[in-house]
C-alpha positions in Angstrom: -9.0 -13.1 12.5 -9.3 -9.5 11.3 -7.8 -10.1 7.9 -10.2 -13.0 7.3 -13.1 -10.6 8.0 -11.8 -8.2 5.4 -11.4 -11.0 2.9 -14.9 -12.4 3.5 -16.5 -8.9 3.3 -14.7 -8.2 0.0 -15.9 -11.5 -1.5 -19.5 -11.1 -0.4 -20.0 -7.5 -1.5 -18.3 -8.3 -4.9 -20.6 -11.2 -5.6 -23.7 -9.3 -4.6 -22.7 -6.4 -6.8 -21.6 -8.3 -9.9 -24.4 -10.9 -10.0 -27.2 -8.5 -9.0 -26.1 -6.0 -11.7 -26.4 -8.5 -14.6 -29.5 -10.5 -13.5 -31.9 -8.0 -15.1 -29.5 -6.5 -17.7 -31.5 -7.7 -20.8 -34.5 -5.7 -19.6 -32.3 -2.5 -19.5 -30.9 -3.1 -23.0 -34.4 -3.6 -24.4 -36.3 -0.8 -22.6 -33.6 1.9 -22.4 -31.4 1.3 -25.4 -34.2 0.0 -27.6 -32.3 -3.0 -28.8 -34.0 -6.1 -30.0 -33.7 -9.3 -28.0 -31.1 -10.9 -30.3 -28.8 -7.9 -30.1 -29.1 -7.6 -26.4 -28.4 -11.3 -25.9 -25.4 -11.1 -28.2 -23.9 -8.2 -26.1 -24.5 -10.1 -22.9 -22.9 -13.3 -24.4 -19.9 -11.2 -25.3 -19.6 -10.1 -21.7 -19.9 -13.7 -20.6 -17.2 -14.8 -23.1 -14.8 -12.2 -21.9 -15.4 -13.1 -18.2 -14.9 -16.8 -19.1 -11.7 -16.3 -21.1 -10.0 -13.8 -18.8 -9.5 -16.4 -15.9 -6.7 -18.0 -18.0 -4.9 -14.7 -18.3 -5.6 -13.8 -14.7 -4.3 -17.1 -13.3 -1.2 -16.8 -15.4 -0.5 -13.2 -14.2 -1.2 -14.1 -10.5 1.0 -17.2 -10.5 3.9 -16.0 -12.6 4.2 -12.2 -12.4 2.0 -10.1 -10.1 0.7 -12.4 -7.4 -2.9 -13.0 -6.3 -3.3 -9.8 -4.3 -2.2 -7.4 -7.1 -4.3 -9.2 -9.7 -7.4 -9.1 -7.4 -6.7 -5.4 -6.7 -6.5 -4.6 -10.5 -9.6 -6.7 -11.2 -11.5 -5.0 -8.4 -10.7 -1.5 -9.6 -11.5 -2.5 -13.2 -14.8 -3.9 -12.2 -15.6 -0.8 -10.1 -14.8 1.5 -13.1 -17.0 -0.6 -15.4 -19.9 -0.3 -12.9 -19.4 3.4 -12.6 -19.5 3.8 -16.4 -22.7 1.7 -16.5 -24.2 3.8 -13.8 -23.5 6.9 -15.9 -25.5 5.4 -18.7 -28.5 5.4 -16.4 -27.7 8.8 -14.8 -27.1 10.8 -17.9 -30.0 11.0 -20.3 -27.7 11.9 -23.3 -26.0 8.5 -22.8 -29.1 6.7 -24.0 -31.1 7.0 -27.2 -34.1 9.4 -26.8 -37.8 8.7 -27.4 -40.3 11.1 -28.8 -44.1 11.2 -28.8 -45.8 12.0 -32.1 -49.6 11.8 -32.5 -49.8 9.9 -29.3 -47.3 7.3 -30.5 -43.9 6.7 -29.0 -41.0 6.8 -31.4 -37.6 5.7 -30.1 -34.4 6.1 -32.0 -31.5 3.6 -32.2 -28.4 4.1 -30.0 -25.6 6.1 -31.6 -22.1 4.7 -31.9 -20.9 6.9 -29.0 -23.7 5.6 -26.8 -22.9 2.0 -27.7 -19.2 2.5 -27.1 -19.9 3.8 -23.6 -22.2 0.9 -22.9 -20.0 -1.8 -24.3 -16.9 -0.3 -22.7 -18.5 -0.7 -19.3 -19.4 -4.3 -20.1 -15.8 -5.1 -21.3 -14.3 -3.6 -18.1 -16.7 -5.5 -15.9 -16.0 -8.7 -17.8 -12.2 -8.2 -17.6 -12.4 -7.4 -13.9 -14.6 -10.3 -13.0 -12.5 -12.6 -15.2 -9.2 -11.9 -13.5 -10.8 -12.0 -10.0 -12.5 -15.3 -10.5 -9.4 -17.6 -10.6 -7.7 -15.8 -7.7 -10.4 -15.1 -5.1 -10.7 -18.7 -3.7 -7.0 -19.4 -3.8 -6.3 -16.0 -2.1 -8.8 -16.8 0.6 -7.3 -20.2 1.1 -3.9 -18.6 1.5 -5.2 -16.8 4.6 -6.0 -20.1 6.3 -3.3 -22.4 5.0 -0.8 -23.3 7.7 1.2 -26.5 7.1 2.4 -26.5 10.7 -1.2 -26.6 12.1 -2.4 -30.2 12.6 -6.0 -29.1 11.9 -5.0 -27.4 8.6 -7.0 -29.7 6.4 -10.1 -29.3 8.5 -9.8 -25.5 8.5 -9.4 -25.4 4.7 -12.3 -27.7 4.3 -14.4 -25.4 6.5 -13.3 -22.4 4.5 -14.3 -23.9 1.2 -17.7 -24.9 2.6 -18.3 -21.3 3.8 -17.0 -19.9 0.6 -19.5 -21.7 -1.5 -22.3 -21.0 1.0 -21.5 -17.3 0.9 -21.6 -17.4 -2.9 -25.0 -19.1 -2.9 -26.4 -16.6 -0.4 -25.0 -13.7 -2.4 -26.7 -14.9 -5.5 -30.0 -15.2 -3.8 -29.8 -11.8 -2.2 -28.6 -10.1 -5.4 -31.3 -11.7 -7.6 -34.1 -11.0 -5.3 -33.2 -7.6 -3.8 -31.2 -5.9 -6.5 -33.7 -6.8 -9.2 -36.5 -5.6 -7.0 -34.8 -2.3 -6.6 -34.3 -1.9 -10.3 -37.9 -2.6 -11.1 -39.4 -0.4 -8.3 -36.9 2.5 -7.9 -35.4 2.7 -11.4 -32.1 2.0 -13.0 -30.2 4.8 -11.3 -30.7 3.3 -7.9 -30.6 -0.2 -9.4 -27.1 0.4 -10.8 -26.0 2.8 -8.0 -26.4 0.3 -5.2 -24.3 -2.5 -6.7 -21.7 0.1 -7.6 -21.8 1.2 -3.9 -21.4 -2.3 -2.7 -18.5 -2.8 -5.1 -16.9 0.4 -3.7 -17.3 -1.0 -0.2 -15.7 -4.2 -1.4 -12.8 -2.3 -2.9 -12.2 -0.2 0.2 -12.4 -3.2 2.5 -9.9 -5.1 0.4 -7.3 -2.3 0.4 -7.9 -1.6 4.1 -6.9 -5.2 4.9 -4.0 -5.3 2.5 -1.4 -5.0 5.3 -3.0 -8.0 7.1 -3.3 -10.4 4.2 -1.0 -13.3 3.7 0.6 -12.8 0.3 2.2 -15.8 -1.3 5.3 -15.1 -3.3 5.1 -15.3 -7.1 6.5 -18.5 -8.6 8.2 -18.9 -11.9 6.3 -18.7 -15.2 4.0 -21.7 -15.5 4.3 -22.0 -19.2 8.1 -21.7 -19.1 8.2 -24.5 -16.5 5.9 -26.7 -18.5 8.0 -26.1 -21.6 11.1 -27.2 -19.7 9.3 -30.4 -18.6 8.4 -31.3 -22.2 11.9 -30.5 -23.4 13.6 -32.5 -20.6 11.2 -35.4 -21.2 12.1 -35.4 -24.9 15.9 -35.2 -24.1 15.7 -38.2 -21.8 13.4 -40.2 -24.0 16.0 -43.0 -24.3 15.8 -43.7 -20.6 13.5 -46.4 -19.3 11.1 -45.6 -16.6 12.1 -46.8 -13.1 10.2 -48.9 -10.6 7.6 -47.4 -8.3 9.9 -47.3 -5.3 12.6 -45.4 -7.2 14.1 -42.5 -5.2 16.3 -40.8 -7.8 13.8 -38.2 -8.9 14.7 -34.6 -9.1 12.4 -32.3 -7.1 12.5 -28.7 -5.8 13.7 -28.2 -2.3 10.9 -28.1 0.2 8.4 -29.6 -2.3 5.7 -31.9 -0.9 5.9 -34.0 -4.1 9.2 -36.0 -4.2 8.2 -38.3 -7.1 5.7 -37.9 -10.0 2.2 -39.3 -9.9 0.8 -41.9 -12.3 -0.8 -39.2 -14.5 0.8 -38.2 -17.8 3.4 -41.0 -17.7 4.6 -39.9 -21.1 6.5 -37.0 -19.5 7.7 -38.7 -16.3 11.3 -38.9 -17.6 11.8 -35.2 -17.0 12.5 -35.8 -13.3 15.3 -38.3 -13.7 18.5 -37.0 -12.2 20.8 -39.5 -13.9 20.5 -42.7 -16.0 18.5 -45.4 -14.3 21.1 -48.1 -15.3 23.8 -46.3 -13.3 21.5 -45.9 -10.3 20.6 -49.6 -10.3 24.2 -50.6 -10.4 24.9 -48.2 -7.5 22.0 -49.5 -5.4 22.7 -53.2 -6.0 26.5 -53.4 -6.0 27.4 -51.0 -3.2 25.7 -52.9 -0.4 27.4 -56.2 -1.6 30.8 -54.6 -1.6 30.2 -53.2 1.8 29.4 -56.6 3.1 32.9 -57.9 2.3 34.7 -55.1 4.1 
């Protein structure tokens, strides 16, 4: 059970850190970087776009090349580095545009290109890190509980998914209420430093439990396999689809699926091992010939 504790702690701290950091970010951009609302929203939308696009790349890397553990490790480190850079923007006064008082009026300058590069770089790294973690975290957690030989495996996985979503909901509530309160009451240095500290704890917990985690081996490239399916279906396009009880499908050794489903029937021919006509003759005639022996 120890490895499951490491996994749960990593996921909880990561959610609290990432969600709590961005909940009040528009206020930081307006008050500290003197950006207008439209520009601030555009920057945050860019962060959201990166975080929503990267799961496709992260899933492909985890399933075909690196595995879930390595992808989560890279994403965790990238997110932590982005949070550290964002914390530096609050810690170092020169990283933000200054304000001056003249004749009792406050005059604030616009951020320089270097200041914007540091800010946007932190957002990009956090978006990339969160994006590659997102498609792997739940699957990696399920790997720790999945045991096909256990008769209660389905119930255990169902319980895991319930607790996973419950922990995400609790993390969102905690981060929005507590982290935002800290940012408003104690300033941005503490408001960014605490999420960064939580992310650091999450990273340390993840690597401490690395030797205990179940690490599923990497499969072949998903896109290459899909291309082979399309090519094989086109090559066997002259064959007619067999009956539902047909048992001449090609499938990988040890696979739970020994015949295709009813979805995407247009590419079902890829799994035929040999012409259906030959198989029908073999199935029908051989028993008749054996009966005369």
